[in-house]
N, C-alpha and C positions, 0 to 999 in steps of 0.2 A: 504494500500500500504506500502511496506517495506521502511525502511529508505534508500533513494537513495544517497549513498556516494561514490560509486566506479565507475571506468571507465572500461567498458567491452571492452576487446581487442579481435578483430575478425580478422582472416586471413584464407587463404585456406591451409589446411594441405596437399593438393595435393594427398591424398591417400597414403602418404609415412609413413612408420614406422620409417625411419631414419630422424630425425628432421633437419639434415644438408642439406637434399635434398628438403626441403619445406620452406615456408615462416615463419616457426617457428623461424628461426634465427633472425628475426626482433623482435619477442616477447622476445627472449632471450636478445637482446640488450636493450629493455625497462627494463627488470628485472635487468640487470647489472647497468644501469643508476640509477635506484631506490635504489640499494644496495650500490652504491659507496658513500663514505664519502667525496670524492673530487668533486662531481658533485651535484649541487643543482637541484635535480630532484626527485620528490616523486610521485609514482604511487600507488594508491589504486586499486588493481586489483581484479575484481569480480571473476576471475577464482580461486582465492585463498580463497574466502569466503565460498564456498560450497565444499563438498568433490569431489574428482577427478572422472572423468568419463574416463574410458579407451576406446581405440579404439574398443575393443571387446564388449563393452556394447551394449545392445539392443537399437535400435533407439528410442523407447518410453522413455527409461530411459535417454538417451542422451538429447532428446528434453525437458523432464521435468527439467533436470538440467540447460539447457540453459535458460528456462523460469524463473527458480528460480534466476539465476544470473542476468538476465535482469531486473527483478523486483527490484533488489538492486542497479541498475546502474543509474547514473546521465547522462551518455553519452556513446557513443560507438566509440572507435578508430578502424577504419577499415583499414587494411593494404592490399593494392592492388599492384600486380606486373604483368608483362607480362605473368606470369605463372598462374595467377588466372583463374580458370575455369569459363566459361560463365554460365553454368548451372550444376546441379548435385552435388554440394558440400553442406556441412553443412553451409558454409558461407552464401549461398543464403537464407537459412532458418533463420539464425541469423539476417541478414539485414531486411528481411521481418517482423520478429517479432518486431525488434527494431522500425521500422517505423510504422507499422500498429497497433500493440497491445500496445506497451509501450511508443510510441511518444517520443523517445529518439533522441536528436541531434546526427548526425554522424560527425565524424572527419575523413576524408578520407585521409590517408597518403600514398604517393607513393614513395617508395625508389629509383625508377629509374629516378626520376625527381629532379633536384637541386632547381628548383623554379616552381611555377605554377601561371601564370598570365592570362591564358586562360583555363578555366575549361575543355572545350571540347577537349583540347590537349591530354588528357589521357582517353578519353571515350572508346577507343577500349579495355581497360582493365577492364571496369566496368562489373560486373556480370549482367545478364539479369534483375534480380529483381531490381537492382539499376538503370539501364538504363530505365526501364519501369516507375519508379516513380520519377526520379530526377527532372522532370519538374512539378510535382504535387504541387498544392497549399498546404501549410502547412508543407511540408517536410523541415527540417532544416539540412543543411550539409555545411561543409567548406572543401575545397580541399587544401591540403598542401603537401609539400615535406616531406619525412621522415627525419626530422631534429629536434634535441632536443628542440631548442628554439621555433619552431613552435608547436610541440606537447605539450610542457609544457604550453605555452600560451593558446592554444585552449582548453585543458582539464580543465584549471582553469577558463576559461571565458564562454564557451558555454556548458551549461548543462540544465537539466530540469528546474531548478529554477534560472538559471543565465541569462546572456545576450542571446538574441534570434537572430538567423540568419535570414536574409531576404528571403532566398530561399534555394533550393537544390544545387545551383551553386555559393555559396559564396567562397571567397578566400581572402588572405591578399594582400593589394595593393602594387604597385611598391615601394613606399616610405618605407613601413614597411619591405618588403623583402630585400631592399637595406641596410637599417639600421642594419638588422640582419646578413648581409654579405652573403646572398644567391645569390645576384645579384651584379656584379661588375660594 
């Protein structure tokens, strides 16, 4: 097994060639946080560890690169929005592989929520593959808003050889989210 040091970032490209029309903008935010000298945020991104796969790549090549990246990943940050497709996106394949093949903890970040205290509150944006396995024994997932403090804490704590999550419906408690300023 490869050295698992990176965070695999997954989102739905929504079939768009223009990244401003898809959830790519949230990935770009992560890159900006990581690049900023004024922000204490460091992201080791598995997408940068293997050579790029273009949208025009054949599906077999794309899936091979995804598997290569997942093998090097300690966890997966999944960005979900109201635009995320229920089925038919590469995101569904990425989630399925992370859970079934690589046993990687999922950090499910939702930009449209300022806090998450009730995991089912955003279940309508879960892709089918996630919805089908979220209650399975053994899946580890934490549901968080897309906030730097949450993301940084989660990626540094919940990973293959790190702290384990109790279920597929874990979240930060009220006290923690209040301390972070997510809840007033």
